[in-house]
TIMI-2910 file (N, C-alpha, C, CB; in pm, 1 decimal, decimal comma, always signed):
<rs>
+----------+----------+----------+----------+----------+----------+----------+----------+----------+----------+----------+----------+------+
!      n_x !      n_y !      n_z !     ca_x !     ca_y !     ca_z !      c_x !      c_y !      c_z !     cb_x !     cb_y !     cb_z ! resn !
+----------+----------+----------+----------+----------+----------+----------+----------+----------+----------+----------+----------+------+
!  +6947,7 !   -604,5 ! +16319,6 !  +6929,9 !   -697,2 ! +16208,5 !  +6794,1 !   -671,3 ! +16144,1 !  +6941,7 !   -845,2 ! +16256,3 !  Met !
!  +6793,7 !   -670,0 ! +16012,4 !  +6672,3 !   -651,2 ! +15932,8 !  +6647,2 !   -780,4 ! +15855,5 !  +6685,3 !   -527,6 ! +15835,2 !  Ile !
!  +6519,8 !   -824,2 ! +15851,1 !  +6482,8 !   -945,9 ! +15777,3 !  +6358,4 !   -917,4 ! +15695,3 !  +6458,6 !  -1066,3 ! +15874,1 !  Lys !
!  +6348,9 !   -986,4 ! +15582,6 !  +6227,3 !   -978,1 ! +15501,7 !  +6203,1 !  -1113,0 ! +15436,5 !  +6238,0 !   -865,6 ! +15394,1 !  Lys !
!  +6076,9 !  -1154,5 ! +15435,0 !  +6039,2 !  -1279,5 ! +15370,5 !  +5971,9 !  -1249,4 ! +15237,4 !  +5945,9 !  -1362,9 ! +15461,5 !  Gln !
!  +6001,2 !  -1333,5 ! +15138,0 !  +5942,6 !  -1318,7 ! +15005,4 !  +5950,5 !  -1451,4 ! +14932,1 !  +6013,9 !  -1207,4 ! +14925,2 !  Leu !
!  +5895,4 !  -1454,5 ! +14810,9 !  +5899,2 !  -1576,0 ! +14729,0 !  +5984,5 !  -1552,8 ! +14605,7 !  +5756,8 !  -1619,5 ! +14688,1 !  Lys !
!  +6051,8 !  -1658,9 ! +14562,5 !  +6125,7 !  -1656,3 ! +14436,8 !  +6020,1 !  -1663,1 ! +14326,2 !  +6231,5 !  -1776,1 ! +14426,4 !  Val !
!  +6020,8 !  -1564,8 ! +14234,5 !  +5914,8 !  -1560,8 ! +14133,0 !  +5960,6 !  -1601,1 ! +13993,6 !  +5856,9 !  -1423,5 ! +14126,9 !  Ile !
!  +6090,8 !  -1592,3 ! +13966,0 !  +6133,8 !  -1625,0 ! +13830,2 !  +6123,5 !  -1775,1 ! +13804,8 !  +6277,7 !  -1576,8 ! +13806,4 !  Asn !
!  +6087,2 !  -1810,5 ! +13682,0 !  +6057,1 !  -1949,5 ! +13645,6 !  +6171,2 !  -2046,5 ! +13672,0 !  +6020,3 !  -1956,4 ! +13501,3 !  Lys !
!  +6294,5 !  -2001,3 ! +13657,0 !  +6408,7 !  -2091,8 ! +13671,2 !  +6469,1 !  -2090,7 ! +13810,4 !  +6514,4 !  -2056,2 ! +13571,3 !  Thr !
!  +6412,0 !  -2013,9 ! +13902,3 !  +6465,5 !  -2009,2 ! +14038,1 !  +6602,9 !  -1944,0 ! +14041,9 !  +6473,0 !  -2149,2 ! +14096,6 !  Gly !
!  +6676,7 !  -1971,8 ! +14148,1 !  +6809,7 !  -1911,4 ! +14162,5 !  +6916,7 !  -2005,9 ! +14108,8 !  +6838,4 !  -1876,5 ! +14310,6 !  Leu !
!  +6918,5 !  -2018,8 ! +13977,1 !  +7024,1 !  -2095,6 ! +13911,0 !  +7146,7 !  -2006,0 ! +13899,0 !  +6977,8 !  -2147,8 ! +13769,9 !  His !
!  +7244,0 !  -2043,5 ! +13820,1 !  +7373,9 !  -1975,5 ! +13817,1 !  +7367,6 !  -1824,9 ! +13791,4 !  +7458,7 !  -2037,9 ! +13712,7 !  Ala !
!  +7296,6 !  -1780,9 ! +13689,0 !  +7297,6 !  -1638,0 ! +13656,8 !  +7231,1 !  -1552,6 ! +13764,4 !  +7228,5 !  -1614,8 ! +13524,5 !  Arg !
!  +7106,5 !  -1583,1 ! +13805,4 !  +7048,2 !  -1499,6 ! +13909,6 !  +7121,8 !  -1510,5 ! +14043,4 !  +6903,6 !  -1536,4 ! +13928,6 !  Pro !
!  +7172,9 !  -1627,8 ! +14075,0 !  +7250,2 !  -1641,7 ! +14199,0 !  +7373,7 !  -1552,6 ! +14193,7 !  +7291,2 !  -1789,4 ! +14222,3 !  Ala !
!  +7437,8 !  -1547,6 ! +14078,7 !  +7555,5 !  -1461,0 ! +14062,1 !  +7517,5 !  -1313,9 ! +14076,2 !  +7621,6 !  -1485,3 ! +13925,0 !  Ser !
!  +7404,3 !  -1275,1 ! +14019,1 !  +7357,5 !  -1136,4 ! +14031,0 !  +7332,2 !  -1100,8 ! +14177,4 !  +7228,8 !  -1115,0 ! +13947,8 !  Glu !
!  +7269,4 !  -1192,7 ! +14250,0 !  +7241,2 !  -1169,8 ! +14390,6 !  +7370,7 !  -1153,0 ! +14469,9 !  +7158,3 !  -1285,0 ! +14447,7 !  Leu !
!  +7467,5 !  -1239,4 ! +14443,3 !  +7596,4 !  -1233,7 ! +14513,2 !  +7668,8 !  -1102,7 ! +14483,2 !  +7684,9 !  -1353,4 ! +14473,0 !  Val !
!  +7671,7 !  -1062,2 ! +14356,0 !  +7739,1 !   -936,8 ! +14320,3 !  +7676,9 !   -818,4 ! +14393,4 !  +7733,0 !   -914,0 ! +14168,5 !  Leu !
!  +7544,7 !   -816,4 ! +14402,7 !  +7478,3 !   -707,0 ! +14473,7 !  +7506,1 !   -717,0 ! +14624,0 !  +7325,7 !   -709,2 ! +14446,6 !  Lys !
!  +7501,2 !   -836,5 ! +14679,4 !  +7524,5 !   -855,3 ! +14823,5 !  +7665,5 !   -811,4 ! +14863,0 !  +7502,7 !  -1002,7 ! +14862,6 !  Ala !
!  +7761,2 !   -835,5 ! +14775,5 !  +7900,4 !   -800,2 ! +14806,4 !  +7924,6 !   -649,5 ! +14810,4 !  +7992,8 !   -862,7 ! +14704,4 !  Lys !
!  +7830,3 !   -570,9 ! +14760,5 !  +7843,4 !   -425,2 ! +14765,1 !  +7821,4 !   -370,5 ! +14905,9 !  +7744,7 !   -360,7 ! +14668,7 !  Lys !
!  +7767,3 !   -451,9 ! +14993,2 !  +7732,8 !   -406,6 ! +15127,5 !  +7832,1 !   -458,5 ! +15231,0 !  +7591,5 !   -451,3 ! +15163,6 !  Phe !
!  +7856,4 !   -376,7 ! +15332,5 !  +7946,2 !   -416,5 ! +15441,0 !  +7878,4 !   -514,9 ! +15535,4 !  +7993,5 !   -293,6 ! +15518,8 !  Glu !
!  +7747,9 !   -506,7 ! +15545,8 !  +7672,2 !   -591,7 ! +15637,7 !  +7688,8 !   -739,4 ! +15604,6 !  +7524,7 !   -554,5 ! +15634,4 !  Ser !
!  +7671,3 !   -821,7 ! +15706,8 !  +7662,5 !   -965,9 ! +15686,2 !  +7524,6 !   -990,4 ! +15626,3 !  +7684,7 !  -1047,9 ! +15821,6 !  Lys !
!  +7518,6 !  -1057,8 ! +15513,0 !  +7391,9 !  -1081,3 ! +15443,4 !  +7370,5 !  -1232,0 ! +15429,6 !  +7390,8 !  -1011,8 ! +15303,0 !  Val !
!  +7249,1 !  -1276,2 ! +15463,4 !  +7217,7 !  -1418,8 ! +15453,2 !  +7086,2 !  -1438,8 ! +15378,4 !  +7210,0 !  -1483,2 ! +15593,4 !  Thr !
!  +7069,6 !  -1561,0 ! +15329,7 !  +6945,1 !  -1601,7 ! +15264,9 !  +6908,5 !  -1738,3 ! +15322,5 !  +6959,4 !  -1606,5 ! +15106,6 !  Ile !
!  +6778,2 !  -1757,6 ! +15347,3 !  +6734,4 !  -1882,1 ! +15410,8 !  +6612,3 !  -1937,2 ! +15338,8 !  +6702,9 !  -1859,4 ! +15560,3 !  Arg !
!  +6612,5 !  -2066,6 ! +15316,5 !  +6500,6 !  -2138,0 ! +15256,4 !  +6399,1 !  -2167,4 ! +15366,7 !  +6548,2 !  -2270,0 ! +15185,8 !  Asn !
!  +6287,6 !  -2096,6 ! +15366,3 !  +6186,1 !  -2114,7 ! +15469,8 !  +6101,6 !  -2239,7 ! +15447,8 !  +6096,4 !  -1993,4 ! +15475,3 !  Leu !
!  +6089,3 !  -2282,9 ! +15323,3 !  +6007,9 !  -2401,5 ! +15294,4 !  +6069,6 !  -2528,3 ! +15351,4 !  +5989,1 !  -2417,0 ! +15144,4 !  Asp !
!  +6200,5 !  -2532,9 ! +15357,7 !  +6268,0 !  -2651,7 ! +15410,6 !  +6325,9 !  -2626,2 ! +15548,4 !  +6378,5 !  -2696,7 ! +15316,0 !  Gln !
!  +6295,9 !  -2509,0 ! +15605,7 !  +6340,6 !  -2472,0 ! +15740,0 !  +6490,0 !  -2498,2 ! +15759,5 !  +6260,6 !  -2548,6 ! +15844,7 !  Asp !
!  +6567,2 !  -2454,9 ! +15660,9 !  +6712,5 !  -2471,5 ! +15668,3 !  +6776,1 !  -2351,7 ! +15736,7 !  +6772,5 !  -2490,4 ! +15528,0 !  Lys !
!  +6901,5 !  -2367,6 ! +15776,1 !  +6976,8 !  -2256,0 ! +15832,7 !  +7008,3 !  -2156,4 ! +15722,3 !  +7107,2 !  -2305,2 ! +15901,3 !  Glu !
!  +7023,3 !  -2031,9 ! +15761,5 !  +7059,8 !  -1927,3 ! +15666,9 !  +7201,1 !  -1950,7 ! +15615,3 !  +7048,4 !  -1788,4 ! +15732,1 !  Ala !
!  +7223,5 !  -1914,7 ! +15488,0 !  +7356,6 !  -1927,6 ! +15427,8 !  +7405,4 !  -1789,9 ! +15383,5 !  +7354,1 !  -2026,7 ! +15307,0 !  Val !
!  +7533,8 !  -1780,1 ! +15365,9 !  +7598,6 !  -1656,1 ! +15324,2 !  +7550,3 !  -1616,8 ! +15184,7 !  +7752,8 !  -1671,3 ! +15326,3 !  Asn !
!  +7487,8 !  -1499,1 ! +15174,2 !  +7437,1 !  -1452,3 ! +15045,4 !  +7547,7 !  -1394,4 ! +14958,0 !  +7328,8 !  -1348,2 ! +15066,8 !  Ala !
!  +7670,6 !  -1399,5 ! +15006,1 !  +7784,2 !  -1351,7 ! +14927,3 !  +7862,1 !  -1468,5 ! +14867,7 !  +7876,8 !  -1265,1 ! +15013,7 !  Lys !
!  +7800,3 !  -1587,8 ! +14871,2 !  +7862,4 !  -1709,2 ! +14817,3 !  +7767,8 !  -1775,2 ! +14717,2 !  +7898,8 !  -1808,3 ! +14931,6 !  Ser !
!  +7804,9 !  -1771,8 ! +14589,5 !  +7719,5 !  -1830,1 ! +14485,5 !  +7703,2 !  -1980,7 ! +14505,9 !  +7778,0 !  -1801,8 ! +14345,9 !  Val !
!  +7805,7 !  -2047,3 ! +14552,9 !  +7798,8 !  -2192,5 ! +14575,4 !  +7696,5 !  -2224,0 ! +14683,7 !  +7937,7 !  -2248,8 ! +14614,9 !  Val !
!  +7697,6 !  -2147,4 ! +14792,6 !  +7603,1 !  -2171,0 ! +14901,9 !  +7459,4 !  -2145,5 ! +14857,3 !  +7637,2 !  -2082,1 ! +15021,9 !  Arg !
!  +7439,3 !  -2039,9 ! +14780,1 !  +7303,7 !  -2008,0 ! +14732,7 !  +7253,6 !  -2117,0 ! +14638,6 !  +7301,3 !  -1870,3 ! +14661,3 !  Ile !
!  +7335,2 !  -2158,8 ! +14544,2 !  +7292,0 !  -2261,1 ! +14449,1 !  +7266,4 !  -2394,3 ! +14518,1 !  +7396,4 !  -2278,8 ! +14339,5 !  Met !
!  +7339,7 !  -2423,1 ! +14624,4 !  +7321,3 !  -2548,9 ! +14697,1 !  +7185,7 !  -2554,1 ! +14767,8 !  +7433,8 !  -2567,7 ! +14799,0 !  Ala !
!  +7123,2 !  -2439,0 ! +14788,3 !  +6992,7 !  -2434,8 ! +14853,8 !  +6879,3 !  -2481,8 ! +14763,9 !  +6964,2 !  -2295,3 ! +14901,2 !  Glu !
!  +6902,3 !  -2484,0 ! +14632,0 !  +6799,3 !  -2531,6 ! +14539,5 !  +6672,7 !  -2448,1 ! +14542,4 !  +6765,1 !  -2673,7 ! +14570,7 !  Gly !
!  +6689,0 !  -2317,4 ! +14538,1 !  +6574,6 !  -2225,7 ! +14547,7 !  +6503,9 !  -2215,7 ! +14413,2 !  +6620,2 !  -2085,3 ! +14594,8 !  Leu !
!  +6386,6 !  -2275,4 ! +14405,5 !  +6307,9 !  -2280,6 ! +14282,2 !  +6194,5 !  -2178,4 ! +14286,8 !  +6251,2 !  -2422,4 ! +14260,1 !  Lys !
!  +6126,8 !  -2162,7 ! +14173,8 !  +6012,2 !  -2072,7 ! +14168,3 !  +5911,2 !  -2111,6 ! +14276,1 !  +5946,4 !  -2075,8 ! +14027,8 !  Gln !
!  +5863,8 !  -2012,5 ! +14349,5 !  +5765,3 !  -2036,2 ! +14454,0 !  +5823,4 !  -2063,2 ! +14591,4 !  +5680,5 !  -2149,2 ! +14415,5 !  Gly !
!  +5953,7 !  -2085,2 ! +14601,1 !  +6017,4 !  -2110,6 ! +14729,8 !  +6010,1 !  -1985,0 ! +14816,2 !  +6164,5 !  -2155,5 ! +14710,6 !  Thr !
!  +5969,0 !  -2001,2 ! +14940,0 !  +5968,4 !  -1889,1 ! +15033,9 !  +6108,4 !  -1874,0 ! +15093,0 !  +5862,0 !  -1910,3 ! +15146,8 !  Arg !
!  +6160,4 !  -1752,5 ! +15087,0 !  +6293,9 !  -1726,4 ! +15138,1 !  +6291,2 !  -1609,5 ! +15235,7 !  +6391,2 !  -1698,1 ! +15022,9 !  Ile !
!  +6398,8 !  -1599,5 ! +15312,7 !  +6417,7 !  -1485,2 ! +15401,0 !  +6555,0 !  -1427,2 ! +15372,1 !  +6403,3 !  -1525,6 ! +15551,8 !  Glu !
!  +6558,0 !  -1298,1 ! +15344,4 !  +6684,5 !  -1227,3 ! +15327,3 !  +6704,6 !  -1143,2 ! +15452,0 !  +6685,6 !  -1138,6 ! +15196,5 !  Ile !
!  +6823,1 !  -1155,2 ! +15511,9 !  +6853,8 !  -1081,9 ! +15634,3 !  +6989,6 !  -1015,1 ! +15620,3 !  +6851,3 !  -1175,7 ! +15757,5 !  Ala !
!  +7003,7 !   -902,9 ! +15688,9 !  +7132,1 !   -832,6 ! +15690,5 !  +7154,5 !   -775,4 ! +15829,1 !  +7136,7 !   -720,2 ! +15583,0 !  Ala !
!  +7280,8 !   -773,9 ! +15868,5 !  +7318,5 !   -722,3 ! +15999,0 !  +7444,4 !   -638,9 ! +15982,4 !  +7340,3 !   -837,5 ! +16101,7 !  Asp !
!  +7432,0 !   -508,9 ! +16006,4 !  +7547,7 !   -421,8 ! +15993,5 !  +7507,2 !   -278,8 ! +15963,9 !  +7639,6 !   -472,7 ! +15885,2 !  Gly !
!  +7605,7 !   -199,5 ! +15929,5 !  +7584,9 !    -55,3 ! +15912,5 !  +7491,8 !    -18,5 ! +15797,1 !  +7716,6 !    +11,4 ! +15891,6 !  Ser !
!  +7486,1 !   -100,5 ! +15694,5 !  +7401,3 !    -70,7 ! +15578,6 !  +7292,6 !   -177,1 ! +15558,1 !  +7487,2 !    -59,4 ! +15452,4 !  Asp !
!  +7248,4 !   -235,9 ! +15669,0 !  +7154,5 !   -348,3 ! +15663,2 !  +7022,2 !   -314,4 ! +15595,2 !  +7127,0 !   -397,7 ! +15801,9 !  Glu !
!  +6968,9 !   -196,7 ! +15620,3 !  +6840,5 !   -160,6 ! +15559,4 !  +6850,7 !   -155,0 ! +15407,7 !  +6791,8 !    -26,0 ! +15613,3 !  Glu !
!  +6953,7 !    -88,7 ! +15357,4 !  +6973,5 !    -79,7 ! +15212,7 !  +6999,4 !   -216,7 ! +15152,2 !  +7089,5 !    +14,4 ! +15180,4 !  Asn !
!  +7075,1 !   -299,3 ! +15222,2 !  +7107,2 !   -432,6 ! +15170,8 !  +6979,9 !   -514,3 ! +15150,8 !  +7203,1 !   -506,1 ! +15266,7 !  Ala !
!  +6896,3 !   -521,2 ! +15252,9 !  +6772,7 !   -600,0 ! +15243,3 !  +6680,4 !   -541,4 ! +15137,6 !  +6700,6 !   -605,5 ! +15379,7 !  Val !
!  +6667,5 !   -410,9 ! +15136,3 !  +6580,1 !   -345,2 ! +15039,2 !  +6622,5 !   -375,5 ! +14895,6 !  +6579,5 !   -194,4 ! +15062,5 !  Glu !
!  +6749,9 !   -359,2 ! +14865,4 !  +6798,0 !   -379,0 ! +14728,3 !  +6796,7 !   -525,8 ! +14686,6 !  +6938,6 !   -323,7 ! +14714,2 !  Glu !
!  +6833,7 !   -614,8 ! +14776,7 !  +6833,7 !   -757,3 ! +14742,7 !  +6691,4 !   -810,0 ! +14723,8 !  +6905,3 !   -838,0 ! +14851,7 !  Leu !
!  +6599,9 !   -765,0 ! +14805,9 !  +6459,7 !   -806,2 ! +14789,2 !  +6402,3 !   -750,8 ! +14659,2 !  +6374,5 !   -759,0 ! +14909,0 !  Cys !
!  +6437,7 !   -628,8 ! +14625,7 !  +6391,1 !   -570,5 ! +14499,0 !  +6441,4 !   -653,1 ! +14380,7 !  +6438,6 !   -423,5 ! +14485,7 !  Ala !
!  +6564,2 !   -699,7 ! +14390,1 !  +6620,7 !   -782,2 ! +14282,3 !  +6542,8 !   -913,5 ! +14269,6 !  +6771,2 !   -811,2 ! +14308,7 !  Leu !
!  +6517,2 !   -979,6 ! +14380,5 !  +6441,4 !  -1105,2 ! +14377,0 !  +6299,3 !  -1080,0 ! +14326,3 !  +6437,5 !  -1170,7 ! +14517,6 !  Val !
!  +6236,8 !   -973,3 ! +14374,6 !  +6099,4 !   -942,7 ! +14335,2 !  +6088,1 !   -902,0 ! +14188,0 !  +6044,3 !   -832,0 ! +14422,9 !  Glu !
!  +6199,0 !   -859,3 ! +14127,9 !  +6199,7 !   -823,8 ! +13985,9 !  +6206,8 !   -948,2 ! +13897,2 !  +6317,6 !   -730,9 ! +13955,2 !  Ser !
!  +6232,5 !  -1063,2 ! +13958,1 !  +6246,9 !  -1186,8 ! +13880,8 !  +6378,3 !  -1191,6 ! +13804,8 !  +6131,4 !  -1201,5 ! +13783,7 !  Gly !
!  +6474,7 !  -1109,3 ! +13844,3 !  +6606,8 !  -1105,7 ! +13782,2 !  +6599,0 !  -1078,8 ! +13632,2 !  +6679,4 !  -1236,6 ! +13807,1 !  Phe !
!  +6493,5 !  -1010,7 ! +13590,9 !  +6479,8 !   -974,9 ! +13450,0 !  +6444,1 !  -1089,7 ! +13357,6 !  +6604,9 !   -914,5 ! +13403,3 !  Gly !
!  +6401,3 !  -1200,1 ! +13414,6 !  +6366,6 !  -1316,9 ! +13330,8 !  +6220,6 !  -1313,0 ! +13291,8 !  +6397,4 !  -1448,8 ! +13404,4 !  Glu !
+----------+----------+----------+----------+----------+----------+----------+----------+----------+----------+----------+----------+------+
</rs>
């Protein structure tokens, strides 16, 4: 399992469009991929579910952890973190 911690940087957080982008990218990987809100110490949720991600209420500045477990876990974490760190183009 690979994990990485980072902050949500885009002003609007993970609302519908960026959450959808994250899910579409996560679904490209065979690995189990999760995202966890570290600020509220919540359990990790499925990063392949837009409803679960949006329910986390991840706003700008929220510390998150992206984790993946499986055959392509390194690529999954790397690409998903790059997407979050890019601010989803906002």
